[in-house]
Residue frames as a rotation matrix with the C-alpha (Angstrom) as fourth column:
MET 1
-0.368 -0.727 -0.580 131.76
0.667 -0.641 0.379 -38.89
-0.648 -0.248 0.721 291.59
THR 2
0.728 0.630 -0.272 130.57
0.335 -0.673 -0.660 -35.60
-0.599 0.389 -0.701 290.22
GLU 3
-0.236 -0.785 0.572 132.32
0.950 -0.063 0.305 -34.30
-0.203 0.616 0.761 287.13
PHE 4
0.466 0.325 -0.823 132.64
0.270 -0.938 -0.217 -30.52
-0.843 -0.122 -0.525 286.93
VAL 5
-0.069 -0.405 0.912 133.17
0.985 -0.170 -0.001 -28.91
0.155 0.898 0.411 283.51
LEU 6
0.209 -0.011 -0.978 134.28
0.549 -0.826 0.126 -25.35
-0.809 -0.563 -0.167 284.17
VAL 7
-0.019 -0.137 0.990 133.94
0.964 -0.263 -0.018 -22.73
0.263 0.955 0.138 281.47
ALA 8
-0.373 -0.214 -0.903 135.11
0.614 -0.787 -0.067 -19.15
-0.696 -0.579 0.425 282.09
GLY 9
0.639 0.745 -0.194 133.74
0.416 -0.546 -0.727 -15.98
-0.647 0.384 -0.659 280.51
ALA 10
0.958 -0.166 0.236 135.04
0.143 -0.436 -0.888 -13.57
0.250 0.884 -0.394 277.91
TRP 11
0.516 -0.847 0.124 138.78
-0.699 -0.500 -0.511 -13.33
0.495 0.178 -0.850 277.33
LEU 12
0.039 -0.463 0.885 139.57
-0.923 0.323 0.209 -16.19
-0.383 -0.825 -0.415 279.73
GLY 13
-0.080 -0.110 -0.991 140.67
-0.588 0.808 -0.043 -19.81
0.805 0.579 -0.129 279.31
ALA 14
0.553 0.260 -0.792 140.89
0.295 0.827 0.478 -22.89
0.779 -0.498 0.381 281.43
TRP 15
-0.475 -0.872 -0.116 143.71
0.505 -0.162 -0.848 -21.22
0.721 -0.461 0.517 283.41
ALA 16
-0.345 0.383 0.857 141.15
-0.526 -0.835 0.162 -19.00
0.777 -0.395 0.489 285.14
TRP 17
0.679 0.734 0.014 139.87
-0.468 0.418 0.779 -21.98
0.565 -0.536 0.627 287.15
ASP 18
-0.201 -0.867 -0.456 143.29
-0.144 0.487 -0.861 -23.11
0.969 -0.108 -0.223 288.60
GLU 19
-0.840 -0.187 0.510 142.47
-0.500 -0.099 -0.860 -22.41
0.211 -0.977 -0.010 292.25
VAL 20
0.095 0.967 0.238 138.87
-0.976 0.137 -0.168 -23.61
-0.195 -0.216 0.957 292.05
ALA 21
0.504 0.031 -0.863 139.95
-0.495 0.829 -0.260 -26.79
0.708 0.558 0.434 290.28
THR 22
-0.594 -0.788 -0.164 142.48
-0.240 0.368 -0.898 -27.52
0.768 -0.494 -0.408 293.04
GLU 23
-0.605 0.423 0.675 139.79
-0.776 -0.121 -0.619 -27.24
-0.180 -0.898 0.402 295.67
LEU 24
0.422 0.884 -0.202 137.37
-0.904 0.392 -0.173 -29.48
-0.073 0.256 0.964 293.79
ASP 25
0.225 -0.486 -0.844 140.00
-0.379 0.755 -0.536 -32.03
0.898 0.440 -0.014 293.00
GLY 26
-0.777 -0.579 0.247 141.03
-0.399 0.148 -0.905 -32.14
0.488 -0.801 -0.346 296.65
ALA 27
-0.306 0.770 0.560 137.43
-0.835 0.066 -0.546 -32.94
-0.457 -0.635 0.623 297.56
GLY 28
-0.561 -0.034 0.827 137.47
0.027 0.998 0.060 -35.97
-0.828 0.056 -0.559 295.30
HIS 29
0.563 0.821 -0.093 135.55
-0.034 -0.090 -0.995 -34.64
-0.826 0.564 -0.023 292.28
GLY 30
-0.059 -0.479 0.876 136.40
0.960 0.214 0.182 -34.90
-0.274 0.851 0.447 288.63
VAL 31
0.361 0.123 -0.924 137.43
0.116 -0.990 -0.086 -31.48
-0.925 -0.076 -0.372 287.33
HIS 32
-0.087 -0.324 0.942 137.62
0.951 0.255 0.175 -30.41
-0.297 0.911 0.285 283.71
PRO 33
0.093 0.041 -0.995 138.44
-0.016 -0.999 -0.043 -26.76
-0.996 0.020 -0.092 283.09
LEU 34
0.227 0.145 0.963 137.77
0.897 0.354 -0.265 -25.98
-0.379 0.924 -0.050 279.40
THR 35
-0.538 -0.347 -0.768 139.22
-0.047 -0.898 0.438 -23.40
-0.842 0.272 0.467 277.09
LEU 36
0.533 0.826 0.184 136.76
0.265 0.044 -0.963 -22.41
-0.804 0.562 -0.195 274.38
SER 37
0.081 -0.491 0.867 137.85
0.992 0.128 -0.020 -22.05
-0.101 0.862 0.498 270.77
GLY 38
0.406 -0.017 0.914 139.39
0.490 -0.840 -0.233 -18.70
0.772 0.542 -0.332 269.89
LEU 39
0.819 -0.055 0.572 140.76
-0.457 -0.666 0.590 -18.09
0.348 -0.744 -0.570 273.36
ALA 40
0.533 -0.664 0.525 143.99
-0.588 0.156 0.794 -18.60
-0.609 -0.731 -0.307 275.31
GLU 41
-0.446 -0.828 0.339 145.94
-0.307 0.498 0.811 -21.59
-0.841 0.258 -0.476 273.95
ARG 42
-0.240 0.465 0.852 143.16
0.829 0.554 -0.070 -22.04
-0.505 0.690 -0.519 271.33
LYS 43
-0.008 0.261 -0.965 143.21
0.015 -0.965 -0.261 -18.45
-1.000 -0.016 0.004 270.20
ASP 44
-0.726 -0.338 -0.600 143.95
-0.556 -0.225 0.800 -19.36
-0.405 0.914 -0.024 266.57
VAL 45
-0.794 0.518 0.319 140.86
0.578 0.805 0.134 -21.57
-0.187 0.291 -0.938 266.23
PRO 46
-0.778 0.566 0.272 137.97
-0.306 -0.720 0.623 -19.80
0.549 0.402 0.733 264.43
ALA 47
-0.795 0.495 -0.351 134.88
0.586 0.474 -0.658 -19.64
-0.160 -0.728 -0.667 266.64
GLY 48
-0.509 0.763 0.398 131.20
-0.396 -0.618 0.680 -18.65
0.764 0.189 0.616 266.46
GLN 49
-0.132 0.571 0.810 128.43
-0.991 -0.062 -0.118 -19.27
-0.017 -0.819 0.574 268.94
PRO 50
0.847 0.487 -0.214 127.73
-0.495 0.869 0.019 -22.88
0.195 0.090 0.977 267.79
THR 51
0.126 -0.891 -0.436 131.47
-0.126 0.422 -0.898 -23.62
0.984 0.168 -0.059 268.00
HIS 52
-0.613 -0.385 0.690 131.51
-0.678 -0.193 -0.710 -22.89
0.406 -0.903 -0.142 271.71
VAL 53
0.365 0.769 0.526 128.45
-0.902 0.432 -0.005 -25.05
-0.231 -0.472 0.851 272.36
ARG 54
0.817 -0.128 -0.562 130.17
-0.175 0.874 -0.453 -27.93
0.549 0.469 0.692 270.45
ASP 55
-0.249 -0.951 0.186 133.36
-0.472 -0.049 -0.881 -27.39
0.846 -0.307 -0.436 272.46
ILE 56
-0.378 0.173 0.909 131.47
-0.920 0.039 -0.390 -28.18
-0.102 -0.984 0.145 275.66
VAL 57
0.703 0.702 0.114 129.42
-0.671 0.708 -0.219 -31.09
-0.234 0.077 0.969 274.29
ASP 58
0.585 -0.539 -0.606 132.44
-0.276 0.571 -0.774 -32.63
0.763 0.619 0.185 272.63
GLU 59
-0.469 -0.765 0.442 134.44
-0.686 0.000 -0.728 -32.45
0.557 -0.644 -0.524 275.88
VAL 60
-0.006 0.544 0.839 131.69
-0.889 0.381 -0.253 -34.28
-0.457 -0.748 0.481 277.80
GLU 61
0.891 0.442 -0.104 131.33
-0.433 0.756 -0.492 -36.89
-0.139 0.483 0.865 275.13
ARG 62
0.321 -0.860 -0.397 135.06
-0.470 0.219 -0.855 -37.35
0.822 0.461 -0.334 274.43
LEU 63
-0.687 -0.569 0.451 135.73
-0.640 0.180 -0.747 -38.07
0.344 -0.802 -0.488 278.12
ASP 64
-0.246 0.718 -0.651 132.43
0.205 0.695 0.689 -40.09
0.947 0.036 -0.318 278.39
LEU 65
-0.970 -0.135 0.202 131.51
-0.144 -0.347 -0.927 -38.05
0.195 -0.928 0.317 281.52
ARG 66
-0.051 0.958 -0.282 128.43
0.527 0.266 0.807 -38.82
0.848 -0.107 -0.518 283.59
ASP 67
0.473 0.350 -0.809 126.90
0.879 -0.242 0.410 -36.97
-0.052 -0.905 -0.422 286.49
VAL 68
-0.448 -0.738 0.504 128.09
0.834 -0.548 -0.061 -33.73
0.321 0.393 0.862 284.94
VAL 69
0.463 0.470 -0.751 127.82
0.641 -0.763 -0.084 -30.26
-0.613 -0.443 -0.654 286.40
LEU 70
-0.002 -0.419 0.908 128.29
0.898 -0.400 -0.182 -27.65
0.440 0.815 0.377 283.71
VAL 71
0.260 0.007 -0.966 129.59
0.708 -0.681 0.186 -24.41
-0.656 -0.732 -0.182 285.15
GLY 72
0.080 -0.158 0.984 129.42
0.867 -0.476 -0.147 -21.24
0.491 0.865 0.099 283.08
HIS 73
-0.153 -0.207 -0.966 130.86
0.707 -0.706 0.040 -17.91
-0.690 -0.677 0.255 284.22
SER 74
-0.300 0.036 -0.953 129.67
-0.283 -0.958 0.053 -14.58
-0.911 0.286 0.297 282.66
TYR 75
-0.151 0.229 -0.962 129.49
-0.982 -0.146 0.120 -15.00
-0.113 0.963 0.247 278.85
ALA 76
-0.873 -0.339 -0.352 130.01
-0.414 0.895 0.167 -18.75
0.258 0.291 -0.921 279.12
GLY 77
-0.511 0.796 0.324 126.53
-0.189 0.264 -0.946 -19.12
-0.839 -0.545 0.015 280.52
ILE 78
0.169 0.579 -0.797 125.35
-0.895 -0.248 -0.370 -18.75
-0.412 0.776 0.477 276.92
PRO 79
-0.166 -0.238 -0.957 127.05
-0.740 0.671 -0.038 -21.86
0.651 0.702 -0.288 275.49
VAL 80
-0.975 -0.181 0.130 126.74
-0.221 0.690 -0.689 -23.81
0.035 -0.700 -0.713 278.75
GLY 81
-0.310 0.932 0.189 122.98
-0.514 0.003 -0.858 -23.42
-0.799 -0.363 0.478 278.83
GLN 82
0.359 0.392 -0.847 122.72
-0.933 0.184 -0.310 -24.64
0.035 0.901 0.431 275.23
ALA 83
-0.518 -0.631 -0.578 125.15
-0.568 0.758 -0.319 -27.55
0.640 0.163 -0.751 275.83
ALA 84
-0.739 0.183 0.649 123.16
-0.565 0.357 -0.744 -28.65
-0.367 -0.916 -0.160 278.90
GLU 85
0.316 0.941 0.120 120.11
-0.663 0.310 -0.682 -29.68
-0.679 0.136 0.722 276.90
ARG 86
0.441 -0.194 -0.877 122.35
-0.818 0.315 -0.481 -31.40
0.369 0.929 -0.020 274.34
ILE 87
-0.648 -0.748 -0.144 124.12
-0.604 0.620 -0.502 -33.83
0.464 -0.238 -0.853 276.75
GLY 88
0.111 0.830 -0.547 120.86
-0.303 0.552 0.777 -35.35
0.947 0.079 0.312 277.91
ASP 89
0.920 0.365 -0.144 120.97
-0.007 0.384 0.923 -37.62
0.392 -0.848 0.356 280.94
ARG 90
-0.006 -0.967 -0.254 124.68
0.747 0.164 -0.644 -36.96
0.665 -0.194 0.721 281.45
LEU 91
-0.346 -0.103 0.933 123.65
-0.181 -0.968 -0.174 -33.66
0.921 -0.229 0.316 283.08
ALA 92
-0.360 0.227 -0.905 123.38
0.905 0.320 -0.280 -33.45
0.226 -0.920 -0.321 286.86
ARG 93
0.492 0.479 -0.727 123.13
0.671 -0.741 -0.034 -29.65
-0.555 -0.471 -0.686 287.14
MET 94
0.206 -0.399 0.894 123.95
0.628 -0.646 -0.433 -26.31
0.750 0.650 0.117 285.61
VAL 95
0.262 -0.136 -0.955 125.71
0.801 -0.521 0.294 -23.58
-0.538 -0.842 -0.027 287.61
PHE 96
0.432 -0.074 0.899 125.67
0.620 -0.700 -0.355 -20.05
0.655 0.711 -0.256 286.24
VAL 97
-0.028 -0.572 -0.820 128.35
0.938 -0.298 0.176 -17.91
-0.345 -0.764 0.545 287.96
ASP 98
-0.033 0.118 -0.992 127.19
0.051 -0.992 -0.119 -14.29
-0.998 -0.055 0.027 287.57
ALA 99
-0.803 -0.414 0.429 126.40
0.293 0.352 0.889 -15.40
-0.519 0.839 -0.161 284.07
ALA 100
-0.423 0.662 -0.618 124.27
-0.898 -0.398 0.188 -14.62
-0.122 0.635 0.763 281.09
VAL 101
-0.376 0.452 0.809 121.55
0.055 0.883 -0.467 -17.18
-0.925 -0.131 -0.357 280.49
PRO 102
-0.994 -0.100 0.035 120.67
0.038 -0.030 0.999 -18.08
-0.098 0.995 0.034 276.90
VAL 103
-0.015 0.993 -0.120 117.34
-0.236 -0.120 -0.964 -17.22
-0.972 0.014 0.236 275.35
ASP 104
-0.130 -0.023 0.991 116.38
0.783 0.611 0.117 -18.88
-0.608 0.791 -0.062 272.09
GLY 105
0.472 0.299 0.829 116.93
0.846 -0.419 -0.330 -16.57
0.248 0.858 -0.451 269.19
GLU 106
0.972 -0.118 0.205 118.86
-0.165 -0.959 0.229 -14.00
0.170 -0.257 -0.951 271.22
SER 107
0.289 -0.952 -0.103 122.58
0.277 0.186 -0.943 -13.32
0.916 0.244 0.318 271.58
PHE 108
-0.148 -0.450 -0.881 124.83
0.985 0.008 -0.170 -12.53
0.083 -0.893 0.443 274.51
LEU 109
-0.943 -0.326 -0.063 124.65
0.328 -0.944 -0.027 -8.86
-0.051 -0.046 0.998 273.57
SER 110
-0.376 0.873 0.310 120.84
0.386 -0.157 0.909 -8.84
0.843 0.461 -0.278 273.22
ALA 111
0.250 0.601 -0.759 120.14
0.878 0.189 0.439 -8.40
0.407 -0.776 -0.481 276.94
TRP 112
0.339 -0.179 -0.924 121.96
0.632 -0.684 0.365 -5.13
-0.697 -0.707 -0.118 277.59
PRO 113
0.935 -0.034 -0.352 122.95
-0.242 -0.787 -0.567 -1.88
-0.258 0.616 -0.745 275.87
SER 114
0.387 -0.774 0.502 125.88
0.430 0.633 0.644 -3.04
-0.815 -0.033 0.578 273.73
ASP 115
0.992 0.005 0.126 126.56
0.116 -0.437 -0.892 -0.57
0.051 0.900 -0.434 270.97
HIS 116
0.514 -0.852 0.102 130.00
-0.846 -0.484 0.225 0.17
-0.142 -0.202 -0.969 272.46
VAL 117
0.029 -0.478 0.878 130.86
-0.206 0.856 0.473 -3.56
-0.978 -0.195 -0.074 272.44
ARG 118
0.653 0.269 0.708 129.73
0.582 0.420 -0.696 -3.95
-0.485 0.867 0.118 268.82
ALA 119
0.941 -0.336 -0.032 131.78
-0.294 -0.770 -0.566 -0.92
0.166 0.542 -0.824 267.85
ALA 120
0.200 -0.907 0.371 134.85
-0.821 0.051 0.569 -2.32
-0.535 -0.419 -0.734 269.64
ILE 121
0.207 -0.073 0.976 134.43
0.258 0.966 0.017 -5.65
-0.944 0.248 0.218 267.85
GLU 122
0.901 0.180 0.394 134.22
0.423 -0.178 -0.888 -3.88
-0.090 0.967 -0.237 264.46
LYS 123
0.790 -0.613 0.022 137.21
-0.606 -0.785 -0.130 -1.71
0.097 0.089 -0.991 265.24
ASN 124
-0.003 -0.825 0.565 139.33
-0.856 0.294 0.426 -4.68
-0.518 -0.482 -0.707 266.39
GLY 125
-0.574 -0.345 -0.743 139.02
-0.785 0.490 0.379 -7.06
0.234 0.800 -0.552 263.48
GLY 126
0.122 0.770 -0.627 136.07
-0.408 0.615 0.675 -8.99
0.905 0.173 0.389 264.81
PHE 127
-0.224 -0.277 -0.934 137.35
0.701 0.620 -0.352 -9.42
0.677 -0.734 0.056 268.35
TRP 128
0.843 0.446 0.300 136.27
0.059 -0.631 0.773 -7.87
0.534 -0.635 -0.559 271.66
PRO 129
-0.117 -0.988 0.099 139.44
-0.076 -0.091 -0.993 -6.57
0.990 -0.124 -0.065 273.28
PRO 130
-0.095 0.063 -0.993 140.10
0.877 0.478 -0.053 -7.40
0.472 -0.876 -0.101 276.96
PHE 131
0.891 0.453 -0.029 139.28
0.380 -0.710 0.593 -4.98
0.248 -0.540 -0.804 279.75
THR 132
-0.040 -0.852 0.522 141.77
-0.117 -0.515 -0.849 -2.50
0.992 -0.095 -0.079 281.14
ALA 133
-0.748 -0.340 -0.570 142.85
0.487 0.302 -0.820 -2.40
0.451 -0.891 -0.060 284.77
GLU 134
-0.867 0.449 0.217 140.29
-0.499 -0.765 -0.407 0.30
-0.016 -0.461 0.887 285.56
ASP 135
-0.112 0.901 -0.418 137.47
-0.665 0.244 0.705 -2.02
0.738 0.358 0.572 284.50
TYR 136
0.008 0.054 -0.999 138.36
0.425 0.904 0.052 -4.46
0.905 -0.425 -0.015 287.29
ALA 137
-0.876 -0.310 0.370 138.39
-0.149 -0.554 -0.819 -1.80
0.459 -0.772 0.439 290.04
GLY 138
-0.414 0.728 0.546 135.87
-0.908 -0.292 -0.299 -2.32
-0.058 -0.620 0.783 292.86
GLN 139
0.444 0.572 -0.690 135.49
-0.658 0.731 0.182 -6.05
0.608 0.373 0.700 292.14
ASP 140
0.798 -0.102 0.594 137.29
-0.493 0.456 0.741 -7.48
-0.347 -0.884 0.314 295.22
LEU 141
0.809 -0.585 0.056 140.48
0.499 0.633 -0.592 -8.25
0.312 0.507 0.804 293.26
THR 142
0.453 -0.757 -0.471 144.00
0.346 -0.338 0.875 -7.64
-0.822 -0.559 0.109 294.38
ASP 143
0.429 -0.396 -0.812 146.48
-0.776 -0.621 -0.107 -5.77
-0.462 0.677 -0.573 292.13
ASP 144
-0.675 -0.711 0.196 148.28
-0.521 0.648 0.556 -9.11
-0.522 0.273 -0.808 291.50
GLN 145
-0.253 0.657 0.710 145.01
0.481 0.722 -0.497 -10.76
-0.840 0.216 -0.498 290.48
ILE 146
0.749 0.506 -0.428 144.17
-0.068 -0.584 -0.809 -7.96
-0.659 0.635 -0.403 288.10
ALA 147
0.020 -0.833 -0.553 147.65
-0.882 -0.275 0.382 -8.10
-0.470 0.480 -0.740 286.67
ARG 148
-0.708 -0.252 0.660 147.32
-0.069 0.954 0.290 -11.84
-0.703 0.160 -0.693 286.09
ILE 149
0.248 0.902 0.354 143.94
0.482 0.202 -0.853 -11.50
-0.840 0.383 -0.384 284.42
MET 150
0.734 0.025 -0.678 145.23
-0.416 -0.773 -0.479 -8.80
-0.537 0.634 -0.557 282.11
ARG 151
-0.303 -0.938 -0.166 148.43
-0.784 0.147 0.603 -10.67
-0.542 0.313 -0.780 281.27
ASP 152
-0.837 -0.111 0.536 146.72
0.044 0.963 0.267 -13.93
-0.546 0.247 -0.800 280.31
SER 153
0.223 0.975 -0.018 143.49
0.107 -0.043 -0.993 -12.64
-0.969 0.220 -0.114 278.72
THR 154
-0.833 -0.387 0.396 143.12
0.423 0.018 0.906 -12.84
-0.358 0.922 0.148 274.92
PRO 155
-0.671 0.636 -0.382 140.68
-0.722 -0.678 0.137 -10.93
-0.171 0.367 0.914 272.64
HIS 156
-0.424 0.641 0.640 137.31
0.013 0.711 -0.704 -12.62
-0.906 -0.290 -0.310 272.51
PRO 157
-0.916 0.077 0.394 135.89
0.402 0.165 0.901 -13.78
0.004 0.983 -0.182 269.10
GLY 158
-0.813 0.560 -0.161 133.07
-0.487 -0.805 -0.338 -11.36
-0.319 -0.197 0.927 268.41
ALA 159
-0.458 0.685 -0.566 130.79
-0.498 0.330 0.802 -13.75
0.736 0.650 0.190 266.51
THR 160
-0.595 0.220 -0.773 130.22
0.571 0.793 -0.214 -15.73
0.565 -0.569 -0.598 269.69
LEU 161
-0.820 0.242 -0.519 128.72
0.308 -0.577 -0.756 -12.62
-0.483 -0.780 0.398 271.25
THR 162
-0.591 0.546 -0.593 126.45
-0.681 -0.732 0.005 -11.60
-0.432 0.407 0.805 268.41
GLU 163
-0.672 0.369 -0.642 125.12
-0.330 0.627 0.705 -14.92
0.663 0.686 -0.300 267.08
PRO 164
0.102 0.839 0.535 121.81
-0.919 -0.127 0.374 -16.16
0.382 -0.529 0.758 268.53
ALA 165
-0.760 -0.215 0.614 121.40
-0.505 0.790 -0.347 -19.06
-0.410 -0.574 -0.709 270.97
VAL 166
-0.260 0.649 -0.715 119.41
-0.650 0.430 0.626 -22.06
0.714 0.628 0.310 269.90
LEU 167
-0.835 0.084 0.543 117.25
-0.441 0.487 -0.754 -23.86
-0.328 -0.869 -0.370 272.51
SER 168
-0.650 0.637 -0.415 114.59
-0.108 0.464 0.879 -26.50
0.753 0.616 -0.233 271.97
ARG 169
0.218 0.704 -0.676 113.14
0.738 0.334 0.586 -26.33
0.639 -0.626 -0.447 275.52
SER 170
0.737 0.066 0.673 112.91
-0.329 -0.834 0.443 -24.06
0.590 -0.548 -0.593 278.54
LEU 171
-0.382 -0.904 -0.192 115.98
-0.091 0.244 -0.966 -24.12
0.920 -0.351 -0.175 280.73
GLY 172
-0.221 0.394 0.892 113.58
-0.955 -0.274 -0.116 -23.98
0.198 -0.878 0.436 283.61
ASP 173
0.793 0.507 -0.338 113.04
-0.479 0.861 0.169 -27.73
0.377 0.028 0.926 283.06
LEU 174
0.306 -0.800 -0.516 116.67
0.370 0.599 -0.710 -28.39
0.877 0.026 0.480 284.02
PRO 175
0.759 -0.035 -0.650 118.17
0.645 -0.100 0.758 -28.18
-0.092 -0.994 -0.053 287.53
ALA 176
0.123 -0.730 0.672 120.34
0.495 -0.541 -0.679 -25.10
0.860 0.416 0.295 288.04
THR 177
0.328 -0.134 -0.935 122.07
0.841 -0.411 0.353 -22.91
-0.431 -0.902 -0.022 290.62
TYR 178
0.521 -0.190 0.832 122.58
0.452 -0.766 -0.457 -19.22
0.724 0.614 -0.313 289.90
VAL 179
0.035 -0.613 -0.789 125.47
0.972 -0.161 0.169 -17.57
-0.231 -0.773 0.591 291.76
LYS 180
0.731 0.275 0.625 124.96
0.431 -0.896 -0.109 -13.76
0.529 0.349 -0.773 292.03
CYS 181
-0.276 -0.881 -0.385 128.05
0.947 -0.181 -0.264 -11.76
0.162 -0.438 0.884 292.80
LEU 182
0.467 0.739 -0.485 126.81
0.843 -0.539 -0.009 -8.71
-0.268 -0.404 -0.875 294.70
LEU 183
-0.175 -0.598 -0.783 129.55
0.204 -0.799 0.565 -6.23
-0.963 -0.061 0.262 293.74
ASP 184
-0.988 -0.111 0.104 128.35
0.116 -0.110 0.987 -6.61
-0.098 0.988 0.121 290.15
GLY 185
-0.440 0.897 0.044 124.69
-0.620 -0.339 0.708 -5.86
0.650 0.285 0.705 291.00
GLU 186
-0.620 0.125 0.774 122.45
-0.736 0.247 -0.630 -7.12
-0.270 -0.961 -0.061 293.75
GLU 187
0.172 0.830 0.531 119.91
-0.359 0.555 -0.751 -9.09
-0.917 -0.061 0.394 291.73
PRO 188
-0.639 -0.278 0.717 119.98
0.505 0.551 0.664 -11.40
-0.580 0.786 -0.212 288.67
MET 189
-0.329 0.474 -0.817 118.50
-0.581 -0.784 -0.221 -9.80
-0.745 0.401 0.533 285.59
GLY 190
-0.341 0.155 -0.927 116.62
-0.930 0.086 0.356 -10.87
0.135 0.984 0.115 282.50
ALA 191
0.214 0.408 -0.888 116.15
-0.437 0.852 0.287 -14.57
0.874 0.327 0.361 281.85
ALA 192
-0.681 -0.479 -0.554 117.94
0.242 0.567 -0.787 -15.60
0.692 -0.670 -0.270 285.06
ARG 193
-0.843 0.428 0.327 115.49
-0.523 -0.506 -0.686 -13.59
-0.128 -0.749 0.650 287.18
ASP 194
0.065 0.948 -0.311 112.54
-0.977 0.123 0.172 -15.22
0.201 0.293 0.935 285.46
LEU 195
0.074 -0.110 -0.991 113.95
-0.227 0.966 -0.125 -18.76
0.971 0.234 0.047 285.66
LEU 196
-0.888 -0.449 -0.098 114.73
0.017 0.181 -0.983 -18.42
0.459 -0.875 -0.153 289.37
ALA 197
-0.365 0.839 0.403 111.02
-0.929 -0.303 -0.212 -18.09
-0.055 -0.452 0.890 289.95
GLY 198
0.343 0.482 -0.806 110.65
-0.588 0.779 0.216 -21.72
0.733 0.400 0.551 288.96
GLU 199
0.914 0.144 0.379 111.02
-0.397 0.507 0.765 -24.76
-0.082 -0.850 0.520 291.21
ARG 200
0.830 -0.554 0.066 114.25
0.558 0.825 -0.090 -26.18
-0.004 0.111 0.994 289.75
TRP 201
0.131 -0.764 0.631 116.50
0.348 -0.561 -0.751 -23.09
0.928 0.318 0.192 290.00
ASP 202
0.592 -0.045 -0.805 118.28
0.798 -0.109 0.593 -21.99
-0.115 -0.993 -0.028 293.22
LEU 203
0.637 -0.348 0.688 119.90
0.015 -0.886 -0.463 -18.67
0.771 0.305 -0.559 293.97
VAL 204
0.460 -0.586 -0.667 123.15
0.875 0.170 0.454 -18.25
-0.153 -0.793 0.590 295.92
ARG 205
0.918 -0.154 0.364 124.74
-0.058 -0.963 -0.263 -14.87
0.392 0.221 -0.893 296.63
MET 206
0.238 -0.922 -0.306 128.41
0.964 0.263 -0.043 -14.12
0.120 -0.285 0.951 297.00
ASP 207
0.903 0.062 -0.426 129.68
0.191 -0.944 0.267 -10.90
-0.385 -0.323 -0.865 298.56
THR 208
-0.239 -0.970 0.038 132.38
0.345 -0.049 0.937 -10.42
-0.908 0.237 0.347 295.92
GLY 209
-0.163 0.100 -0.982 132.85
-0.715 -0.698 0.048 -9.14
-0.680 0.709 0.185 292.40
HIS 210
0.628 0.581 -0.518 132.22
-0.752 0.281 -0.596 -10.58
-0.201 0.764 0.614 288.93
TRP 211
0.205 -0.660 -0.723 135.34
-0.513 0.557 -0.653 -12.82
0.834 0.505 -0.225 288.89
PRO 212
0.658 0.127 0.742 134.95
-0.752 0.158 0.640 -15.00
-0.036 -0.979 0.199 292.03
MET 213
0.912 -0.385 -0.143 137.25
0.354 0.913 -0.200 -17.71
0.208 0.131 0.969 290.72
PHE 214
-0.109 -0.953 0.282 140.07
0.388 -0.302 -0.871 -15.23
0.915 0.014 0.403 291.44
SER 215
-0.248 0.022 0.968 138.68
-0.611 -0.779 -0.139 -13.21
0.751 -0.627 0.207 294.36
ARG 216
-0.037 0.322 0.946 137.02
-0.952 0.278 -0.132 -16.06
-0.305 -0.905 0.297 296.34
PRO 217
-0.319 -0.122 -0.940 138.07
-0.713 0.684 0.154 -19.45
0.624 0.719 -0.305 294.83
ARG 218
-0.987 -0.042 -0.155 137.55
0.068 0.764 -0.641 -21.52
0.145 -0.643 -0.752 298.03
GLU 219
-0.522 0.852 -0.039 134.13
-0.301 -0.227 -0.926 -20.06
-0.798 -0.471 0.375 298.65
LEU 220
0.056 0.555 -0.830 133.09
-0.993 -0.054 -0.103 -20.64
-0.102 0.830 0.549 295.05
ALA 221
-0.624 -0.317 -0.714 134.35
-0.435 0.900 -0.020 -24.22
0.649 0.298 -0.700 295.12
ALA 222
-0.943 0.327 0.068 132.36
0.086 0.433 -0.897 -24.83
-0.322 -0.840 -0.437 298.28
ILE 223
-0.157 0.927 -0.341 129.22
-0.690 -0.349 -0.634 -23.49
-0.707 0.136 0.695 296.59
LEU 224
-0.132 0.035 -0.991 129.84
-0.907 0.399 0.135 -25.78
0.400 0.916 -0.021 293.61
ARG 225
-0.916 -0.218 -0.337 130.15
-0.085 0.925 -0.370 -28.74
0.392 -0.310 -0.866 295.93
ARG 226
-0.735 0.677 0.036 127.02
-0.048 0.002 -0.999 -27.85
-0.676 -0.736 0.031 297.77
SER 227
-0.270 0.663 -0.698 125.06
-0.935 -0.355 0.024 -27.51
-0.232 0.659 0.715 294.53
VAL 228
-0.024 0.247 -0.969 125.21
-0.518 0.826 0.224 -31.27
0.855 0.507 0.108 294.18
GLY 229
0.850 0.521 -0.080 124.78
-0.187 0.439 0.879 -32.08
0.493 -0.732 0.471 297.87
GLY 230
0.064 -0.897 -0.437 128.47
0.612 0.381 -0.693 -31.97
0.788 -0.223 0.574 298.89
GLU 231
0.526 0.065 -0.848 129.67
0.824 -0.288 0.489 -30.52
-0.212 -0.955 -0.205 302.14
């Protein structure tokens, strides 16, 4: 039985995966949505980049999971990619859902113009404030979905965005699927683009926006199942 550890991006917690988790559970898989430190019900826990990596590794080891698929959405690709090399032979595959991919010595904010994010973090006591409704426009989300995301999002601990990733090997050595959501840009960028040129990484495209766990949960769950040979 495949064990899926699901980690959502900035401002989100385990709750973001409710519909995807239901689909995966119904197909007979183990499903473990994870809230990272500093977010949602764990919003009072101090967090930096290494904290989020430990959150994922600790969850895998605490539950003694094997045949693990680590799924990272958006920001969460950064700690997921680092955790993948730390769990050793427990790992079956990584899945990056429209996600950032870690590069040794670089942070989440290194790969794109981010002065406005850094300024927002400084202005808001070390946290990146959640998006407004306008930021979710054009991303294949209903008004109710946008309202839910805004209601349940929490400010994201800024240190996790600015501290560097630490990798001891190329992620191209590990099996991975990259899910590109086309309404958020047609092609993967940066490290993801380069890694997809290798033999162990596969690309899947979804005709939806950056938050497919809300906009297309059944389709995303089917992609996750297929990533490990499921129907």
